[in-house]
C-alpha positions as CSV (number, residue, x, y, z in Angstrom):
1,M,47.6,160.2,-21.3
2,N,51.4,160.7,-21.5
3,S,53.8,159.3,-19.0
4,L,57.6,159.8,-18.7
5,I,60.1,157.3,-17.3
6,I,63.4,158.7,-16.3
7,G,66.0,155.8,-16.4
8,Y,65.9,152.7,-18.6
9,G,67.5,149.9,-16.6
10,S,65.5,146.8,-15.6
11,A,63.2,148.8,-13.4
12,G,62.5,151.4,-16.1
13,K,61.7,148.7,-18.7
14,N,59.3,147.0,-16.2
15,H,57.5,150.3,-15.6
16,E,57.3,151.0,-19.4
17,R,55.6,147.6,-20.0
18,I,53.1,148.1,-17.3
19,L,52.2,151.7,-18.2
20,N,51.8,150.8,-21.8
21,N,49.4,148.0,-20.8
22,L,47.5,150.6,-18.7
23,G,46.9,152.7,-21.8
24,Y,49.6,155.4,-21.2
25,K,51.7,156.7,-24.1
26,T,55.1,156.2,-22.5
27,Y,58.2,158.2,-23.2
28,I,61.7,157.6,-21.9
29,F,64.6,159.8,-20.8
30,S,67.8,157.8,-20.4
31,N,71.5,158.0,-20.9
32,R,71.4,154.4,-22.3
33,N,71.5,153.8,-26.0
34,A,68.3,152.3,-27.2
35,N,67.2,152.6,-30.9
36,H,63.5,152.7,-30.2
37,L,63.7,155.6,-27.7
38,R,62.8,159.1,-28.6
39,S,65.9,161.2,-27.9
40,F,65.9,164.0,-25.4
41,K,69.0,165.9,-24.4
42,T,67.8,166.9,-20.9
43,I,65.0,166.1,-18.5
44,N,63.7,169.6,-18.9
45,E,63.4,169.1,-22.7
46,A,61.7,165.8,-22.1
47,V,59.1,167.2,-19.7
48,L,58.3,170.2,-22.0
49,A,58.0,167.9,-25.0
50,V,55.9,165.2,-23.4
51,N,53.8,167.2,-20.9
52,P,53.4,164.0,-18.7
53,K,50.6,163.5,-16.2
54,Y,52.7,160.8,-14.5
55,I,56.5,160.5,-14.1
56,V,58.4,157.5,-12.9
57,I,62.0,158.1,-11.6
58,A,63.9,154.9,-12.1
59,N,67.5,156.1,-12.6
60,E,70.3,155.5,-10.1
61,T,69.4,156.2,-6.5
62,S,72.2,158.8,-6.2
63,E,70.4,160.8,-9.0
64,H,67.0,160.9,-7.4
65,L,67.4,164.1,-5.5
66,R,68.8,166.0,-8.5
67,T,66.0,164.7,-10.7
68,L,63.3,165.7,-8.2
69,K,64.8,169.2,-7.9
70,I,64.6,169.6,-11.7
71,L,61.0,168.5,-11.7
72,E,60.0,170.8,-8.9
73,K,59.1,173.7,-11.2
74,Y,56.7,171.6,-13.2
75,K,53.2,170.7,-12.2
76,V,53.2,167.0,-12.7
77,E,50.1,165.3,-11.1
78,K,51.9,162.3,-9.8
79,I,55.5,161.1,-9.4
80,L,56.7,157.6,-8.4
81,V,60.3,157.3,-7.3
82,E,62.0,153.9,-7.2
83,K,63.1,152.8,-3.8
84,P,64.9,154.1,-1.8
85,I,63.9,157.7,-2.5
86,F,67.4,158.9,-1.8
87,N,70.8,157.4,-0.9
88,K,71.0,159.4,2.3
89,V,68.8,161.4,4.7
90,I,67.9,164.8,3.3
91,N,66.7,167.0,6.1
92,N,63.7,169.3,5.5
93,F,63.0,168.0,2.0
94,K,59.8,169.5,0.8
95,V,57.9,169.7,-2.5
96,N,55.5,172.3,-3.7
97,N,53.5,171.1,-6.6
98,N,53.8,167.4,-7.0
99,Q,52.3,164.3,-5.4
100,I,55.3,162.0,-4.7
101,F,55.2,158.2,-4.0
102,V,58.0,155.7,-3.3
103,G,58.1,152.3,-5.1
104,Y,57.8,149.9,-2.2
105,N,55.6,147.5,-4.1
106,L,55.7,144.7,-1.5
107,R,52.8,146.5,0.2
108,F,50.7,145.0,-2.6
109,H,51.7,141.4,-2.1
110,P,48.5,139.5,-1.4
111,L,50.0,137.4,1.4
112,L,51.3,140.5,3.3
113,I,47.9,142.1,2.8
114,K,46.2,138.9,4.2
115,L,48.5,138.9,7.2
116,F,48.0,142.6,7.8
117,K,44.2,142.1,8.0
118,E,44.5,138.9,10.2
119,I,46.8,140.4,12.9
120,K,45.2,143.8,13.0
121,K,43.4,143.2,16.3
122,Q,45.9,140.7,17.8
123,K,48.8,141.5,20.2
124,V,52.0,140.8,18.4
125,L,54.8,139.3,20.5
126,S,57.6,138.6,18.0
127,V,58.4,139.3,14.4
128,D,61.3,137.8,12.3
129,A,61.8,139.0,8.8
130,K,64.6,137.9,6.4
131,V,65.5,138.4,2.8
132,G,68.6,137.1,1.0
133,S,69.6,136.5,-2.5
134,Y,72.8,136.0,-4.4
135,L,73.7,139.3,-6.1
136,P,75.6,137.8,-9.1
137,E,72.4,135.9,-10.0
138,W,70.1,138.9,-9.9
139,R,70.1,139.8,-13.6
140,S,70.8,137.0,-16.1
141,G,73.4,137.8,-18.7
142,R,74.7,140.9,-17.0
143,N,78.0,141.2,-15.0
144,Y,77.0,142.0,-11.5
145,K,80.2,144.0,-11.1
146,K,78.6,146.7,-13.2
147,N,75.5,146.9,-11.0
148,Y,75.1,150.0,-8.9
149,S,74.3,147.7,-5.9
150,T,78.0,147.0,-5.5
151,K,78.9,150.7,-5.0
152,V,78.1,152.8,-1.9
153,S,78.5,156.0,-3.9
154,L,75.7,155.0,-6.2
155,G,73.3,154.0,-3.3
156,G,74.1,150.3,-3.3
157,G,74.2,147.9,-0.3
158,V,71.6,145.7,1.3
159,L,70.1,148.3,3.6
160,R,69.0,150.4,0.6
161,D,68.5,147.7,-2.0
162,L,66.4,145.5,0.2
163,S,64.7,148.2,2.2
164,H,61.3,146.8,1.1
165,E,61.4,144.9,4.4
166,I,62.0,148.1,6.4
167,D,59.0,149.7,4.7
168,Y,56.5,146.9,5.1
169,L,57.5,146.3,8.7
170,I,56.7,150.0,9.5
171,W,53.5,149.7,7.4
172,M,52.4,146.7,9.5
173,F,53.9,147.3,12.9
174,G,54.2,151.1,13.3
175,D,57.2,153.3,13.8
176,I,60.6,152.0,14.9
177,K,61.5,153.5,18.3
178,K,65.0,152.2,18.6
179,L,67.4,149.7,17.0
180,V,70.7,148.0,17.1
181,A,72.4,146.8,14.0
182,M,75.5,145.0,12.7
183,G,76.7,144.7,9.1
184,G,79.3,145.3,6.5
185,H,81.1,143.8,3.5
186,Y,82.0,140.3,4.5
187,S,82.3,138.3,1.3
188,T,84.6,138.3,-1.7
189,L,82.0,140.0,-3.9
190,S,83.2,142.9,-5.9
191,G,82.5,146.4,-4.6
192,D,82.4,148.2,-1.3
193,S,78.7,148.1,-0.3
194,E,77.5,146.1,2.7
195,D,76.5,142.6,1.7
196,I,75.0,141.6,5.2
197,F,73.1,143.5,7.8
198,K,71.2,142.3,10.8
199,L,68.9,144.5,12.9
200,M,67.0,144.2,16.2
201,L,64.1,146.7,16.4
202,T,61.7,147.9,19.0
203,M,58.5,149.0,17.2
204,D,55.1,150.6,18.2
205,K,53.2,147.3,17.9
206,C,55.9,144.8,18.8
207,E,59.0,145.2,21.0
208,N,60.8,142.2,19.6
209,V,61.5,142.4,15.8
210,S,64.5,141.1,14.0
211,L,65.5,141.8,10.4
212,S,68.2,140.0,8.3
213,L,69.3,141.3,4.9
214,D,72.0,139.9,2.6
215,Y,73.4,139.6,-1.0
216,L,74.8,136.2,-0.4
217,N,72.0,133.7,-0.1
218,R,72.0,131.3,-3.0
219,L,68.6,129.9,-1.9
220,H,67.0,133.3,-2.6
221,Q,64.7,133.5,0.4
222,R,62.2,136.1,1.5
223,E,60.3,135.1,4.6
224,L,58.3,136.6,7.5
225,T,57.4,134.9,10.9
226,V,54.9,136.6,13.2
227,I,53.9,135.2,16.6
228,T,50.9,136.7,18.4
229,E,49.1,135.8,21.6
230,E,46.6,133.8,19.6
231,K,48.4,132.4,16.6
232,S,51.7,131.8,14.8
233,Y,52.2,132.8,11.1
234,H,54.9,132.1,8.6
235,L,55.0,133.6,5.1
236,D,57.3,132.4,2.3
237,L,57.1,135.2,-0.3
238,K,59.3,133.3,-2.8
239,K,57.1,130.1,-2.8
240,N,53.9,132.2,-2.1
241,I,52.9,130.0,0.9
242,F,50.9,131.4,3.9
243,C,51.1,129.2,7.0
244,C,49.0,129.8,10.1
245,S,48.8,127.6,13.2
246,G,45.6,125.6,13.4
247,S,44.9,126.1,9.7
248,N,45.8,124.5,6.4
249,D,48.6,126.2,4.4
250,Y,47.3,128.7,1.9
251,I,49.2,128.6,-1.4
252,L,48.9,131.5,-3.8
253,K,48.9,129.7,-7.2
254,D,50.0,131.2,-10.5
255,F,51.1,134.5,-8.8
256,D,53.9,136.6,-10.3
257,N,55.4,139.3,-8.2
258,K,55.2,141.6,-11.2
259,E,51.5,142.0,-10.3
260,T,52.5,144.0,-7.3
261,Y,54.0,146.7,-9.6
262,Y,50.9,146.7,-11.7
263,D,48.7,147.1,-8.5
264,Q,50.9,149.9,-7.2
265,H,50.5,151.9,-10.5
266,L,46.8,151.4,-10.4
267,D,46.6,152.5,-6.8
268,I,48.5,155.8,-7.7
269,I,46.5,156.4,-10.9
270,Q,43.0,155.5,-9.7
271,N,43.1,155.6,-5.9
272,E,45.3,158.6,-5.1
273,G,47.9,156.2,-3.8
274,R,46.1,155.3,-0.6
275,R,48.1,152.2,0.0
276,T,51.3,153.2,-1.8
277,C,54.3,154.5,0.2
278,K,54.1,158.3,0.5
279,L,57.0,160.7,0.5
280,H,57.1,161.1,4.3
281,E,57.0,157.4,4.7
282,G,59.9,156.9,2.2
283,L,61.9,159.5,4.1
284,K,61.2,157.6,7.3
285,V,62.8,154.5,5.8
286,L,65.9,156.5,5.1
287,K,66.1,157.6,8.8
288,V,66.0,153.9,9.8
289,I,68.8,153.1,7.4
290,S,70.9,156.0,8.8
291,A,70.2,154.8,12.3
292,A,71.3,151.3,11.4
293,E,74.6,152.6,9.9
294,K,75.2,154.7,13.0
295,S,74.5,151.8,15.3
296,N,76.8,149.5,13.4
297,E,79.6,152.1,13.6
298,K,79.2,152.9,17.3
299,K,78.0,149.5,18.5
300,I,75.1,150.9,20.5
301,W,71.3,151.1,20.4
302,I,70.1,154.1,18.5
303,K,66.8,156.0,18.9
304,V,65.1,156.5,15.6
């Protein structure tokens, strides 16, 4: 089967490796120079030549909408769009022919899945999620100043870049009813995108949820604490440790986060994407981001 990847940065290369391992013949459309890539002048030319069953959109976030509009006239069985689906809310966005998913692969992290199952029938009292990493250290050997993350116009900033947390919180705890947020560009890092954002959320299954996102944490942390009426949980998604009150720590040994990407592709290809983030869910994340930006500007609680 043929697949087409649009965009050939680090995400595109990762998707190429996985799809090749899954037995797809993979083609690339990219503006980057790469000697081994088959050359296509336009996306239209690439789709007509490849006739792909599966397309992955991994170009810059600001290009996602234009790319999807080009693909709308083709009957592609499945399309995966790297997160976030767009760089801003697009009202009344609809598709006719294609099944579209959004690449929030943390839904496939074994520790989050384990927690989701354990707390399903418990009353959740408090949730605290945090993710922070130092942007200049993201990609070894590449000047971070050339990264789209530093530029608002290209869809950069922690609210969009680190929106995995927003997606998995909604997946686990239901819709966000209202929020208040504070953030901005506080450091001396290059660019104009926000490097810190903190949110307080009221959600369907928990009224007390906090979320912290930043580009500045040199410890590179990704953690989640959940307190229920029965137990307390703490997940370290960097060290792959699952802590639960009254139980021994569960350590996920020899786990590589790349496996979540592999499982996400398998879910889309073999399981109709039952666990993968759907189009309407990806659009919901964008509404939360927009509400956070509005709250930060007006310094008030915002209904989502």
